C-alpha distance (Angstrom), angle and dihedral (degrees) to the residues before:
residue distance angle dihedral
M1 . . .
A2 3.83 . .
F3 3.88 127.0 .
N4 3.79 112.7 -161.0
G5 3.82 100.9 164.9
P6 3.84 128.3 101.7
V7 3.85 120.6 -83.2
R8 3.77 112.9 -158.7
I9 3.74 116.3 -173.4
E10 3.95 102.8 165.8
A11 3.73 142.1 96.9
G12 3.95 111.3 -71.9
A13 3.67 93.2 21.8
L14 3.83 91.5 135.5
G15 3.82 85.9 69.7
E16 3.73 91.0 66.2
V17 3.65 97.4 58.2
A18 3.91 100.1 81.1
P19 3.78 93.4 46.2
Y20 3.84 90.2 50.5
L21 3.87 88.3 52.0
K22 3.78 90.7 49.0
E23 3.70 91.9 48.8
Q24 3.78 90.5 52.4
G25 3.78 89.3 55.7
Y26 3.81 97.6 -119.8
R27 3.76 115.0 162.0
Q28 3.80 97.6 -178.4
V29 3.76 127.7 28.6
A30 3.89 139.0 170.1
L31 3.71 129.8 -136.0
A32 3.80 118.3 -150.3
A33 3.79 112.2 -158.4
D34 3.81 142.3 139.5
E35 3.76 128.3 -128.5
I36 3.82 91.8 -85.7
T37 3.74 102.6 40.7
Y38 3.86 90.7 46.1
K39 3.96 87.8 60.8
V40 3.74 91.9 41.2
A41 3.75 100.3 50.2
G42 3.86 111.9 -28.0
E43 3.79 97.8 79.1
R44 3.83 96.8 49.9
L45 3.89 89.0 44.2
E46 3.82 93.2 49.8
Q47 3.98 87.4 52.8
E48 3.85 92.4 49.2
I49 3.77 91.8 48.7
E50 3.86 91.0 50.5
R51 3.90 89.4 50.2
A52 3.88 87.0 54.1
R53 3.84 85.8 57.4
I54 3.73 96.2 -114.7
G55 3.69 123.4 135.1
V56 3.78 113.5 -113.1
R57 3.76 135.4 -179.4
T58 3.84 124.7 179.2
T59 3.82 123.3 -143.2
R60 3.71 109.2 -160.8
I61 3.84 105.1 -157.1
E62 3.78 113.3 -128.0
P63 3.83 120.8 -122.9
D64 3.74 122.5 -122.7
R65 3.85 123.4 -113.7
Q66 3.89 90.9 -79.7
G67 3.85 88.4 55.5
D68 3.85 93.3 -108.2
V69 3.80 125.5 130.2
I70 3.86 104.9 -132.4
A71 3.83 134.1 -179.7
D72 3.69 94.5 -118.3
E73 3.89 135.2 130.1
A74 3.81 91.6 -83.0
S75 3.72 95.2 55.2
L76 3.77 93.8 43.8
V77 3.79 93.6 50.8
Q78 3.77 91.1 48.0
L79 3.76 95.4 56.2
I80 3.82 96.1 35.9
L81 3.78 90.1 54.5
A82 3.87 90.2 47.4
L83 3.87 92.1 50.0
R84 3.77 91.6 50.5
Q85 3.86 95.7 45.2
E86 3.87 90.8 49.0
A87 3.84 95.8 42.4
A88 3.77 86.4 -131.3
E89 3.88 114.5 -167.6
A90 3.93 93.4 -161.2
V91 3.67 136.2 6.0
V92 3.83 124.5 -139.0
A93 3.83 115.9 -146.8
V94 3.87 108.1 -147.6
G95 3.65 107.6 -176.5
S96 3.76 143.8 44.3
G97 3.78 132.5 -65.1
T98 3.75 102.5 -49.4
L99 3.80 94.8 49.3
H100 3.88 90.5 48.1
D101 3.76 89.1 53.0
I102 3.89 90.8 51.8
A103 3.85 93.1 45.5
R104 3.92 93.4 42.8
F105 3.76 94.9 53.9
S106 3.93 95.8 38.7
A107 3.73 91.3 49.6
Y108 3.79 91.0 49.2
A109 3.82 90.9 47.4
V110 3.84 92.1 55.3
G111 3.75 94.0 38.2
I112 3.95 101.1 -115.7
P113 3.78 130.2 119.5
F114 3.86 125.3 -108.5
V115 3.77 134.9 -142.6
S116 3.79 124.9 -140.6
V117 3.75 118.1 -131.9
P118 3.78 104.5 166.1
T119 3.90 116.8 -162.7
A120 3.88 96.8 -171.0
P121 3.92 133.3 30.0
S122 3.75 88.7 -125.9
V123 3.87 110.3 126.5
D124 3.78 138.9 15.8
G125 3.87 95.2 -126.9
F126 3.69 100.0 88.7
N127 3.77 92.7 106.3
S128 3.75 97.3 30.5
V129 3.80 123.2 122.7
G130 3.82 90.8 -150.3
A131 3.79 118.5 88.2
P132 3.82 113.1 -153.8
L133 3.99 102.7 -147.3
I134 3.55 136.0 178.0
L135 3.84 106.5 -130.8
R136 3.73 117.9 178.6
G137 3.71 90.5 -18.1
E138 3.85 94.6 -52.7
K139 3.80 126.4 108.7
K140 3.65 110.4 -123.6
T141 3.95 130.0 167.9
I142 3.79 111.5 -137.2
G143 3.77 123.6 -167.0
A144 3.74 110.9 -114.3
I145 3.88 133.1 139.5
G146 3.72 137.0 -56.9
P147 3.94 121.0 -129.8
S148 3.73 122.9 -85.7
A149 3.72 91.0 -139.1
I150 3.83 140.7 4.2
F151 3.79 124.3 -144.1
A152 3.88 110.0 -177.9
D153 3.89 108.7 176.7
L154 3.75 109.6 -157.3
D155 3.79 90.9 -156.8
I156 3.88 85.8 65.7
L157 3.72 96.9 38.2
T158 3.82 96.0 52.8
Q159 3.68 88.9 57.6
A160 3.88 94.2 49.6
P161 3.91 113.3 122.1
D162 3.82 111.8 -81.7
A163 3.78 90.8 -119.0
M164 3.78 92.7 58.3
I165 3.78 90.1 50.2
A166 3.67 92.2 49.1
A167 3.80 90.5 47.3
G168 3.96 89.6 54.2
F169 3.82 86.4 54.4
G170 3.80 92.9 48.2
D171 3.89 91.0 49.6
M172 3.87 86.9 54.4
L173 3.85 92.9 48.4
G174 3.79 88.0 54.4
K175 3.75 85.6 72.6
Y176 3.84 90.9 77.1
T177 3.82 88.9 69.8
S178 3.74 97.7 30.6
L179 3.76 92.4 56.6
F180 3.83 90.7 49.0
D181 3.86 92.7 50.3
W182 3.82 88.0 49.5
T183 3.72 89.0 53.0
F184 3.87 91.4 45.9
G185 3.81 91.5 46.5
S186 3.71 92.2 50.9
L187 3.89 97.4 45.4
A188 3.90 96.8 34.1
G189 3.87 100.9 29.8
G190 3.82 105.9 27.4
E191 3.69 92.0 -118.0
P192 4.01 117.0 162.2
F193 3.71 114.4 -90.1
S194 3.83 139.6 -172.3
H195 3.87 123.6 -163.8
E196 3.79 89.6 -163.8
V197 3.78 93.6 55.5
Y198 3.81 92.5 41.7
E199 3.82 88.4 55.3
R200 3.75 93.7 44.9
T201 3.79 91.2 54.3
E202 3.80 93.8 42.3
R203 3.87 90.1 53.9
A204 3.76 90.1 52.4
L205 3.80 91.4 49.9
L206 3.83 94.8 48.2
S207 3.82 91.9 48.9
C208 3.77 88.4 59.7
V209 3.76 93.0 47.2
A210 3.78 90.8 48.3
H211 3.82 89.1 53.1
S212 3.80 97.9 37.4
E213 3.80 94.0 117.8
E214 3.76 90.8 54.5
I215 3.71 92.2 46.0
G216 3.70 87.1 52.2
R217 3.82 91.2 53.8
R218 3.91 89.2 45.2
T219 3.84 91.6 -127.0
P220 3.66 116.5 170.7
Q221 3.81 91.5 -113.1
G222 3.91 89.8 50.5
V223 3.79 93.1 50.2
E224 3.79 92.8 45.2
T225 3.84 91.3 50.9
L226 3.71 90.7 46.7
M227 3.98 93.9 51.3
R228 3.75 90.4 42.7
A229 3.78 90.6 53.1
L230 3.83 93.3 46.7
V231 3.84 91.3 51.0
E232 3.84 90.6 45.9
S233 3.71 89.9 51.3
G234 3.83 89.8 53.9
F235 3.82 89.9 48.0
A236 3.76 88.8 53.3
M237 3.74 89.6 56.0
L238 3.86 92.2 46.5
Q239 3.84 88.8 50.7
F240 3.82 91.9 51.3
G241 3.78 95.0 39.6
Q242 3.81 93.6 -133.1
S243 3.85 138.7 63.0
H244 3.74 95.9 -112.9
P245 3.76 95.6 114.0
A246 3.66 95.2 53.4
S247 3.81 107.0 30.9
G248 3.75 130.6 55.8
A249 3.70 140.2 132.7
E250 3.92 91.3 -37.3
H251 3.85 89.7 60.5
H252 3.86 90.9 46.5
L253 3.72 89.0 56.4
S254 3.71 90.7 46.1
H255 3.89 93.1 51.3
Y256 3.83 90.6 45.7
W257 3.83 90.3 54.8
E258 3.70 92.7 48.0
M259 3.84 94.4 51.2
E260 3.93 87.5 52.2
L261 3.76 94.6 52.3
L262 3.75 89.0 50.4
R263 3.71 93.0 48.2
L264 3.72 89.6 50.0
G265 3.88 92.0 46.8
R266 3.83 92.2 -120.6
K267 3.68 127.1 142.0
Q268 3.86 119.3 -84.4
V269 3.80 124.0 -108.8
L270 3.79 122.6 -141.1
H271 3.75 112.1 -86.3
G272 3.78 96.7 -129.9
A273 3.90 91.8 47.2
K274 3.84 86.7 58.2
V275 3.87 92.9 43.3
G276 3.82 93.6 52.0
I277 3.79 96.5 48.9
A278 3.83 90.1 43.2
C279 3.71 89.1 51.1
A280 3.84 91.2 59.1
I281 3.67 94.3 47.8
V282 3.97 92.1 48.7
S283 3.78 87.0 47.4
D284 3.79 91.1 56.9
L285 3.78 92.0 46.7
Y286 3.84 95.4 47.9
H287 3.85 92.9 49.4
K288 3.77 88.4 49.8
L289 3.87 91.6 48.6
A290 3.89 91.8 48.7
E291 3.81 87.0 58.0
E292 3.69 103.4 37.0
E293 3.78 109.4 28.4
P294 3.83 108.9 34.0
A295 3.86 89.4 155.8
L296 3.86 86.7 75.3
F297 3.82 86.8 70.4
P298 4.04 118.3 72.5
E299 3.76 104.9 -105.6
E300 3.94 92.5 -124.5
H301 3.77 91.4 52.9
R302 3.89 101.1 33.9
A303 3.80 95.3 103.1
A304 3.74 92.4 49.8
L305 3.61 94.7 47.6
T306 3.76 95.4 44.8
R307 3.81 87.1 53.0
A308 3.94 90.4 50.4
I309 3.84 90.7 52.8
S310 3.75 90.4 49.5
R311 3.71 88.4 61.7
I312 3.86 93.0 56.5
P313 3.93 105.4 92.8
G314 3.68 113.4 -118.9
G315 3.86 117.8 -96.9
E316 3.76 91.3 -103.9
E317 3.78 91.8 57.8
I318 3.84 91.6 47.4
R319 3.87 90.3 49.4
R320 3.88 88.0 50.7
L321 3.87 91.6 51.3
L322 3.82 89.4 49.2
K323 3.66 93.2 49.7
L324 3.79 90.2 47.1
A325 3.87 89.5 56.2
G326 3.93 88.4 50.1
G327 3.82 94.7 -107.1
P328 3.84 130.2 132.0
T329 3.76 118.9 -91.1
A330 3.78 108.2 -164.6
P331 3.84 133.6 54.7
E332 3.87 90.8 -123.3
E333 3.68 89.1 62.7
L334 3.86 87.1 63.8
G335 3.80 93.5 44.6
I336 3.77 93.3 -102.2
S337 3.70 111.0 148.1
Q338 3.89 126.0 -141.9
E339 3.87 87.1 -114.0
L340 3.84 92.2 51.9
L341 3.77 91.2 45.2
E342 3.83 92.4 51.8
R343 3.80 93.6 45.1
S344 3.88 92.4 47.9
L345 3.89 89.4 52.4
R346 3.92 89.0 55.2
E347 3.78 96.5 40.8
A348 3.78 115.0 21.9
H349 3.81 93.3 88.9
R350 3.93 87.7 71.1
I351 3.78 88.7 69.3
R352 3.74 90.7 76.9
P353 3.79 103.2 20.4
N354 3.76 93.5 173.2
R355 3.99 90.5 63.1
H356 3.68 114.7 95.5
T357 3.75 100.9 -147.3
L358 3.84 125.3 160.3
L359 3.75 88.4 -119.7
K360 3.89 88.0 60.0
T361 3.88 91.3 46.7
Y362 3.75 88.9 48.6
N363 3.68 94.8 52.3
E364 3.68 97.9 41.8
S365 3.82 91.8 51.6
H366 3.92 94.1 52.9
């Protein structure tokens, strides 16, 4: 899948949105934001679009009973109805991952493009075509559309909440185990694979690890490195056409926890915070399996897969990096009980039954 639109990751990028919309010839656009992101960037953007003599209406997505904005049926219907009523020709997503998922699917549903304006470097899904949605309480990724342009303003991103920056770093660390699971799925399960996309994702991951101290200090260089890595990971998924490079067992655990918190009516936890902690847990498990259960690996690929596991840092090192970036390091910090953790390790692979992860192989063999 090709991406031909502009990508601006620089200070002042917000000021380039209205001229871009004007250049595209739009007469009426919609902004999708929440109460916080409207104050952070939406209100100013709304004024700049009006000054460019383009009609603009903002839809502030309403939170659920726990105070969370989530990508569920209620949020989708709210935005889709607004886009139809306003005859919007494009929608601008002003926010982090959840708002992008709501805007991406809604734009797809009404047949218009969307523009990405991230307000925090918190996830790698800004330029994804897949929209992870909560439908009837279940997490499902639905094919939709990617943005036509990305405007990531470093002046805004460096002011993002510390927890959201740490979450973006956690989402990137998750590539350690997702890249292994992709390798495993290719060799043990015949899944499609691309060395070029693997290396592209790995470079983005390692750039974050190399700048982990700066990301932890929230320096402009650290935040820019993180944002560029997140966007690059998204482009790698676009290039491959599926999420294999960036989503393995660590994401399945994260999605399982998210659905359980929703079922219990509890507040949500940042996606990247869950992914980072899950990555450390999966790393510990995979290193243990490489030592104790070699039969899980096909004999003809056992040496290669054992080498691949040896390249995953141990759980303690991943937790050290998470702490360096100012993020949580243990499930209990997220309100994940030992019982839920153990159950998710047994059952989370069922969320994506078509994915051939080592966690799935382990569970199905026991």
